[in-house]
C-alpha positions in Angstrom: 0.0 0.0 0.0 1.8 3.0 -1.3 0.9 6.6 -0.6 2.3 9.9 -2.0 3.9 12.0 0.7 3.8 15.8 0.7 6.5 16.9 3.1 7.4 20.5 3.8 10.8 21.8 2.8 12.1 21.4 6.3 10.7 17.9 6.6 12.1 16.9 3.2 15.6 17.9 4.4 15.1 15.8 7.5 14.0 12.9 5.4 17.1 13.2 3.2 19.3 13.0 6.3 17.5 9.8 7.4 18.2 8.4 3.9 21.8 9.3 4.1 22.3 7.8 7.6 20.5 4.6 6.5 22.7 4.4 3.4 25.8 5.0 5.4 25.1 2.3 7.9 24.1 -0.1 5.1 27.3 0.6 3.1 29.5 0.0 6.3 27.8 -3.4 6.7 28.5 -4.2 3.1 32.2 -3.2 3.5 32.6 -5.4 6.5 31.3 -8.4 4.7 33.3 -7.7 1.5 36.5 -7.5 3.6 36.1 -11.1 4.7 38.5 -13.6 3.1 39.1 -17.3 3.7 41.2 -17.6 6.8 39.9 -14.4 8.4 37.4 -14.1 11.2 33.8 -14.2 10.1 32.1 -10.9 9.3 30.1 -9.5 12.3 26.4 -10.3 12.5 23.5 -8.0 13.4 24.2 -8.1 17.2 27.8 -7.1 16.8 27.0 -4.5 14.2 24.3 -3.0 16.5 26.8 -2.7 19.3 29.3 -1.0 17.0 26.5 1.4 15.9 25.9 2.4 19.5 29.6 3.2 20.0 29.7 5.1 16.7 26.7 7.2 17.8 28.6 8.1 21.0 31.6 9.2 19.1 30.1 11.0 16.1 27.6 13.8 16.9 26.2 13.9 13.3 25.3 10.3 13.5 23.8 10.7 17.0 21.6 13.5 15.6 19.8 11.0 13.4 17.2 8.5 14.3 18.5 5.4 16.0 15.4 3.6 14.8 16.2 4.3 11.2 19.9 3.3 11.5 19.2 0.0 13.4 16.5 -0.9 10.9 19.1 -0.5 8.1 21.2 -3.1 9.9 18.2 -5.5 10.3 17.4 -5.1 6.6 21.0 -5.9 5.7 21.0 -9.0 7.9 17.8 -10.2 6.3 19.3 -9.5 2.8 22.3 -11.6 3.7 20.0 -14.4 5.0 18.1 -14.3 1.7 21.4 -14.4 -0.2 22.7 -17.5 1.6 19.3 -19.1 1.1 19.7 -18.7 -2.6 16.6 -16.7 -3.2 18.2 -13.2 -3.7 21.4 -11.7 -5.0 24.1 -10.6 -2.7 23.4 -7.1 -1.2 25.7 -4.5 -2.6 26.4 -0.8 -2.3 23.7 1.9 -2.1 24.3 5.1 -4.0 23.2 8.7 -3.2 20.5 10.0 -5.5 19.5 6.4 -6.5 18.9 4.6 -3.3 17.0 7.2 -1.2 14.9 5.5 1.5 14.6 3.9 4.9 12.2 1.7 6.8 10.3 2.2 10.1 9.0 -0.8 12.0 6.6 -0.6 14.9 3.1 -1.3 16.1 0.0 0.7 15.6 -0.6 3.0 18.5 3.1 3.8 19.0 4.6 7.3 18.3 4.8 6.4 14.6 1.1 6.3 13.9 -1.3 7.1 11.0 -4.3 9.4 11.3 -6.8 10.8 8.8 -7.3 14.5 8.5 -9.9 14.7 5.7 -11.3 12.7 2.8 -8.1 12.9 0.8 -5.4 13.8 3.4 -3.7 11.8 6.1 -0.6 12.0 8.3 2.0 9.6 9.3 4.5 10.0 12.2 8.2 9.7 11.3 10.8 9.8 14.1 12.6 13.2 14.4 10.5 14.5 11.4 7.1 14.7 12.9 3.7 14.3 11.2 4.1 14.2 7.4 1.1 14.6 5.2 0.2 12.1 2.5 -2.6 11.6 0.0 -5.2 9.3 1.5 -6.3 7.1 -1.4 -7.3 4.0 0.6 -7.7 2.8 4.2 -4.6 1.8 6.1 -5.3 -1.5 7.8 -4.2 -2.5 11.2 -2.0 -5.2 9.6 0.6 -2.6 8.7 3.4 -3.1 11.1 6.1 -1.3 9.1 6.4 1.2 6.3 9.2 2.3 4.0 9.8 5.9 3.1 11.4 6.3 -0.4 12.3 9.2 -2.7 12.2 8.3 -6.4 14.4 9.8 -9.2 11.6 12.3 -10.0 12.0 13.8 -6.5 8.7 12.4 -5.2 8.3 11.0 -1.8 6.2 7.9 -1.0 5.3 5.8 2.1 4.8 2.1 1.4 3.1 0.1 4.2 3.9 -3.6 4.4 0.5 -5.2 4.0 -0.3 -8.5 2.2 -3.3 -7.8 0.0 -6.1 -10.4 -0.3 -6.1 -12.6 -3.3 -8.6 -12.1 -6.2 -11.3 -14.8 -6.4 -11.7 -16.6 -9.7 -15.1 -17.0 -11.5 -15.3 -20.7 -10.7 -16.1 -21.7 -14.3 -12.9 -23.6 -15.0 -11.9 -21.3 -17.8 -8.3 -21.5 -18.9 -6.4 -18.7 -20.7 -2.9 -18.8 -22.3 -0.7 -15.7 -22.4 2.1 -15.1 -24.8 4.4 -12.3 -23.9 6.1 -10.3 -26.6 7.7 -7.0 -27.5 5.3 -5.6 -30.1 2.4 -7.0 -28.2 3.1 -7.1 -24.4 0.5 -9.8 -23.7 -1.5 -11.8 -26.3 -4.3 -13.9 -24.9 -5.6 -17.1 -26.3 -9.0 -15.4 -26.7 -7.6 -13.2 -29.4 -7.1 -10.1 -27.3 -3.8 -8.3 -27.7 -2.7 -6.0 -24.8 0.2 -3.6 -24.9 1.8 -1.8 -22.0 1.6 2.0 -22.5 4.8 4.0 -22.7 5.9 7.5 -23.5 4.1 9.5 -26.2 6.0 10.6 -29.3 6.4 14.1 -28.0 7.7 12.8 -24.7 10.1 10.5 -26.4 11.5 13.3 -28.5 11.9 15.5 -25.3 13.7 12.6 -23.6 16.2 12.4 -26.4 16.8 16.1 -26.3 17.4 16.0 -22.5 19.8 13.1 -22.9 21.8 15.0 -25.4 21.8 18.0 -23.1 22.9 15.8 -20.2 25.9 14.5 -22.3 27.0 18.1 -22.8 26.5 19.2 -19.2 29.5 19.5 -16.9 29.6 16.8 -14.2 28.6 18.2 -10.8 27.0 21.4 -12.2 23.6 22.7 -11.3 22.5 22.4 -14.9 23.3 18.7 -15.0 21.3 18.2 -11.8 18.3 20.0 -13.3 18.5 17.9 -16.5 18.8 14.7 -14.5 15.7 15.6 -12.6 13.8 16.3 -15.8 14.8 13.0 -17.2 13.8 11.3 -14.0 10.3 12.8 -14.2 9.8 11.4 -17.7 11.2 8.0 -16.7 9.0 7.9 -13.6 5.9 8.8 -15.8 6.7 5.8 -18.0 7.2 3.5 -15.0 3.9 4.6 -13.4 2.0 4.0 -16.6 3.5 0.5 -17.0 2.7 -0.4 -13.3 -0.9 0.9 -13.6 -1.4 -1.2 -16.7 0.0 -4.3 -15.0 -2.2 -3.8 -12.0 -5.4 -3.4 -14.1 -4.5 -6.3 -16.4 -3.5 -8.7 -13.7 -6.7 -8.0 -11.7 -8.9 -8.4 -14.8 -7.3 -11.8 -15.7 -7.5 -13.1 -12.2 -11.2 -12.3 -12.1 -12.0 -13.7 -15.5 -10.1 -17.0 -15.5 -9.5 -19.9 -13.0 -6.3 -21.1 -14.6 -3.7 -18.7 -16.2 -0.9 -20.3 -18.2 2.2 -18.4 -19.1 5.6 -19.2 -20.6 8.4 -20.0 -18.1 10.8 -17.4 -19.5 14.2 -16.8 -18.0 14.0 -13.1 -18.3 17.3 -12.4 -16.5 19.2 -14.5 -19.0 17.3 -13.0 -22.0 18.3 -9.4 -21.1 22.0 -10.0 -20.7 24.2 -7.7 -22.6 25.8 -8.9 -25.9 29.0 -6.9 -25.4 31.1 -10.0 -24.6 34.7 -9.7 -23.5 37.7 -7.8 -24.9 39.0 -11.1 -26.3 35.7 -12.2 -27.7 33.6 -9.1 -28.4 29.9 -9.5 -29.0 27.9 -8.8 -32.2 24.9 -6.6 -32.8 25.4 -5.1 -29.4 23.3 -2.0 -30.0 20.4 -4.0 -31.4 20.5 -6.4 -28.4 20.6 -3.4 -26.0 17.5 -2.0 -27.8 15.7 -5.4 -27.5 16.6 -5.5 -23.8 15.0 -2.1 -23.2 11.8 -3.2 -25.0 11.6 -6.4 -22.9 11.8 -4.3 -19.7 9.3 -1.8 -21.1 6.8 -4.6 -21.8 6.7 -5.5 -18.1 7.0 -9.3 -18.6 8.3 -10.2 -15.1 6.0 -7.7 -13.2 2.9 -9.0 -14.9 3.5 -12.6 -13.9 4.6 -11.6 -10.4 1.4 -9.7 -9.8 -0.6 -12.6 -11.3 1.0 -15.0 -8.9 0.2 -12.7 -6.0 -3.4 -12.0 -6.9 -4.2 -15.6 -8.1 -2.1 -17.9 -6.0 -2.1 -21.5 -7.1 -3.9 -20.6 -10.3 -0.9 -19.5 -12.4 0.9 -22.3 -14.3 4.3 -21.8 -16.0 4.8 -24.0 -19.1 7.7 -24.8 -21.3 7.8 -22.2 -24.1 9.7 -24.4 -26.6 8.2 -24.4 -30.1 5.0 -22.7 -29.0 5.5 -20.0 -31.7 6.2 -22.6 -34.4 3.3 -25.1 -33.9 0.0 -24.6 -35.8 -2.8 -24.7 -33.3 -5.2 -25.9 -35.9 -3.4 -29.0 -37.1 -0.3 -29.4 -34.9 2.2 -29.1 -37.7 5.5 -27.5 -36.6 7.7 -25.4 -38.9 9.8 -22.3 -38.3 8.8 -21.1 -41.7 5.1 -20.9 -40.7 5.8 -17.7 -38.8 6.1 -15.4 -41.8 6.6 -12.2 -39.7 6.3 -10.9 -36.2 2.5 -10.7 -36.5 1.5 -13.3 -39.2 1.4 -17.1 -38.7 0.5 -19.1 -41.8 0.7 -22.9 -41.5 2.7 -24.6 -44.2 0.5 -27.8 -43.9 -3.1 -26.7 -43.6 -2.9 -23.0 -44.5 -4.4 -21.8 -41.2 -3.8 -18.1 -40.7 -3.7 -16.4 -37.3 -1.9 -13.7 -35.4 1.4 -15.2 -34.5 1.2 -14.2 -30.8 -2.4 -15.4 -30.5 -1.5 -18.7 -32.1 1.3 -19.1 -29.6 -1.1 -18.2 -26.7 -3.5 -20.9 -27.8 -0.7 -23.5 -27.7 0.3 -22.3 -24.3 -3.4 -22.6 -23.1 -3.6 -26.2 -24.3 -0.4 -27.3 -22.7 -0.9 -29.6 -19.7 1.9 -31.3 -17.8 4.4 -30.6 -20.6 2.0 -31.8 -23.4 -0.1 -30.0 -26.1 -3.4 -31.1 -27.5 -3.4 -31.2 -31.3 -6.3 -30.6 -33.6 -6.7 -34.4 -34.0 -7.1 -34.8 -30.2 -3.9 -36.7 -29.6 -1.5 -35.7 -26.8 1.9 -34.9 -28.2 5.0 -33.8 -26.3 5.6 -30.1 -26.5 9.0 -30.5 -28.3 7.7 -33.3 -30.5 4.5 -32.1 -32.0 3.6 -33.5 -35.4 6.2 -32.4 -37.9 5.0 -34.2 -41.0 5.5 -32.9 -44.6 2.4 -31.6 -46.3 0.6 -34.4 -48.2 -0.8 -34.0 -51.7 -4.5 -33.9 -52.0 -5.8 -37.1 -53.6 -8.6 -36.6 -56.2 -10.7 -39.3 -57.8 -10.3 -40.2 -61.5 
């Protein structure tokens, strides 16, 4: 549950100090763990780091002027990040950078001095240690389940407070309907029903302005006020694009969770797909710029976020299937041929002549996959990688 904060200039300065203190403590913890080598003593855990923080606050007045709650919570977050890394579920925590990682977390119980209260129909207040009551836009009710919240400043200069609440799942229709979703670049999500959904991005005028700002940023002197203003303007455009994509994902995932009982998507390894093609100095890559453009389009389509939100809103009803050959198999007859996909949008079967949108045809194959198998037009179950690949047979005529 995220809300838009509207701090005063004095409160914004205090929030920035909290962000810098939390980032400083986090980076010290990262440095301690990166200093470890085989044969040395193990890196300090949360208890030892908390003791060191207490000593540092006694020695440095600028650190003691900040909130101990914010600083200790940064150590707890780092300890949890290391536990997730050792469990194999997350990457290793690394450095946080000023201007990019601006945020901190507050943990407590409702009724303590960091509380939430409503002032009017569209305005509320949240208590932040050593900052006071900060106003935010009241867009929904804050439930009692919120035991913590994170304050964050995005690259557009906007402040948000995100309360840690697990939202309820979306109930399905109960009709047993199944839908297949094929994710692409030109069409963000093609449904087996024939619907083609695209994530919104920047308009042409906004894209042209972004290019002009990027050229102006390249000419600006590092560290100058002009460069800071241009970076802020670019950040606003990027944030606008991100907000539109997130809003589209939320609406699309909610609609799919309400309309279908089973949602089947491709099991794509997106992290591997968006790797750079630069290669190494000894073995440089090819088509590097084209690959970089494709990576940007994949991120802009919101592939990963869409499936993540579907799994959260429809738990147990999202099935990931093997994507092999789904774009080459004709859904009408089961014939598989790479040549059947004439272009990005056109699929024309070389055996039966069936014509369909390429992404919709792939979505139908994804929908009919069950336990690694696909149902052909003849009703026979064929392995996904071994669908019928027969040569077209001549038509026999009498006489």
